[in-house]
N, C-alpha and C positions, 0 to 999 in steps of 0.2 A: 526235747521238739529241735532242738539244733542239727542241721545243715539242710541236703536234701527229703525229702519222703519220694514216697512213692503213689502216686493216685492214680484208684485203673489201672494202673501200667506202666504208667503214665510217671519218668521224672520231675519232681517241683522241685522249686524251695517255697513251701509254706510262710514262713514269716515273714517274706518277702511279701506273698502271696495275700498276707493274711493284714499287715502293716499296709499294703494299696490302697485296702476293700475299707481299712480301719479312717485312712489321708480322704478316704470319696462316701463317706456315710453321709452327711447331704445332701451330695450328685442324689441318693438314689431313695434318700427322704422326697428330695424335691420330686422323686419321678411320682416317688408312692401317692405325692398331692397333691401331683399331673390329673393321675385317674383317678382318686376321690375325685376331684372334683371336672373330671371331666364326667362319670357316672351320674354327676349333678343337673349340665346339661342337659340329660339324657333324660332323664324324667321329666315330668311333663308335672312344671306349676301352675299355681291357678290365677295368679297374675305378671306382666310383664316389669316389676322390678325385680321379685325372682327371677326373671326368666335373664333379663342385667347383669343382675346380680350372681346370679352362674357364672353368665357368661366371662364379666367381668375376672373375674376369682382367675378363669380358668383361663386366660389370657395372660396375667400376670405369673401363674403356675407354672409355663409354660415359657415363659421368658425367661425366670430361672432357673429352671430345669437346662435353660439350654445355655444359660450362662458359664454355670457349675458343671455341665458337661464338659462343653468346648477344654476349657482345663484337663478336663484328663491322657488328651492326648501325649501336652507336651509334658503335665508331666510324667507318663508312659517311659515315652524319650529318651527324657532327664535320669528322672531315676536307674535306665537301660546304662550309660555311659559316664562312663567314667569321670569324668572331669565335671567342675565342681566349679560354679560361677556365680563373683559377688552381684552381679545386678537381679539372679534368678529368681533367690528363693520366698520371696516375698513381692517384687519390681510387679512377677508376669502376674498376682494376686489382685495389686495395688489398678494394675489398666484395666484388668477384667475387670474390675467391681464400677471404678470406674466413667468404661462402655455403657454396663452396665445401670447405667445411673439416671446416663445421659441419653440409653433407653427410651430409659421408661418415661426420663421426664419428659422429652421433646412427642414423643411418638402414638404416647399412648395413657385418651385420654377417657378417663371412666368416665360414666354417665348415673353408675351408681352411683347410694353413703355408703354399701363396705367397698366397690374397687374404691373409693377415694379414702377410706382407711385404710384397703391392706396395703395399695400403692402408697401412702407418708411412712407406713409401716417400713414395706419396703425402702428403702429414699434412703432414711433414717436409720435403720442397723445395718444397710449398703455401709454408709456417707462411712460408719462408726467403724467398721474393716475398714476400710479406705485408711481411715486417719488410723489404724491400730500398725496393718501394710504399711506407715508408711516413716509411723515412728519403729520400726523389728527393723524394715530395710535401714535407715537413720542408724540403729544401735550398730548392725553386723556394718557398714561399712565405716561408723568412726576403731569400730575393733581391729578391720583388717585396716586401715590406718595405722593403730598404736594411738590413735590417740586415749582409749581406755584398752584394760585389760581384760580377757576373752575370761569368763566365767559368767556363772549361769546367777542372775539374781532373781528383785523378783518380778520384773517386768517380764522376764516369758515365762512366769506362772497365769497371771494376769492372762497378757496374750492370749493364750490358751484357753485360760479359763471363755473371757470376752469371747474373742470370734465363735467356739462354739456357742454363748448361750444366741449371742444376732442370728447364729444361721437357726438357731433352735425357735427366735422368738416369727423368725422371714417363716419358719414351717408352721406352728401355728398361729399365725392372723391367717390365713390361707388357711385352711381345716374351721378356727369357729370364725372367724371373719368378723369380729368386736375390740371395744379399743378397750382391748380390757388394762392395761399398761395405763392409756389417756392420755398416750403420745398423739392420737391427731386432735384433742381435745385442749389441751395445752399448745400444743402448734399451730391451731384457731384464735386461740387467741394471742397469740406473738404476731402472728397474720395481722388478726385486729387491732393492737396499741402498734404498728406498725403501719398500719396507715391514715391514721388520726392523724389531724392535721396536729 
């Protein structure tokens, strides 16, 4: 199925369209999570804690959707051009993740236990993604400068699986709203150990 195809009488390049849609699958999942959490806020909950938890996860879902959706126009414009950039491939996503971490950390205080768990998971997963984007960009830079060979190696497979796994973890924690991996409990233990004299 290579080359142009006709869809509803219009000429479209399906391969490019499919590649674009799959590259932004996480954005679509965050949109579905936002809708799911919006329904949770709309349902009348019996307690104030449940209402606060629903509100916190809705706000976090909105922040994550806006973060991931803001990459779509830049990515689309980049794909339209023939130019390649040494800085673009991973640096843009690195900067976007760091900005999202900064916004979550400084501007959103969660008042419910569920909100605190979800926020911690988002911060940890976004930090891991940022590290992976930095290492990938560093690898591309070293290849471009000639310090290493331009050939596939195990890091690129790890990068692909890890980025998608952390995105899936962020989506799932906003739906399940539980500390299923123990990251929150572990981070609280570490925080408690650091505060001891």
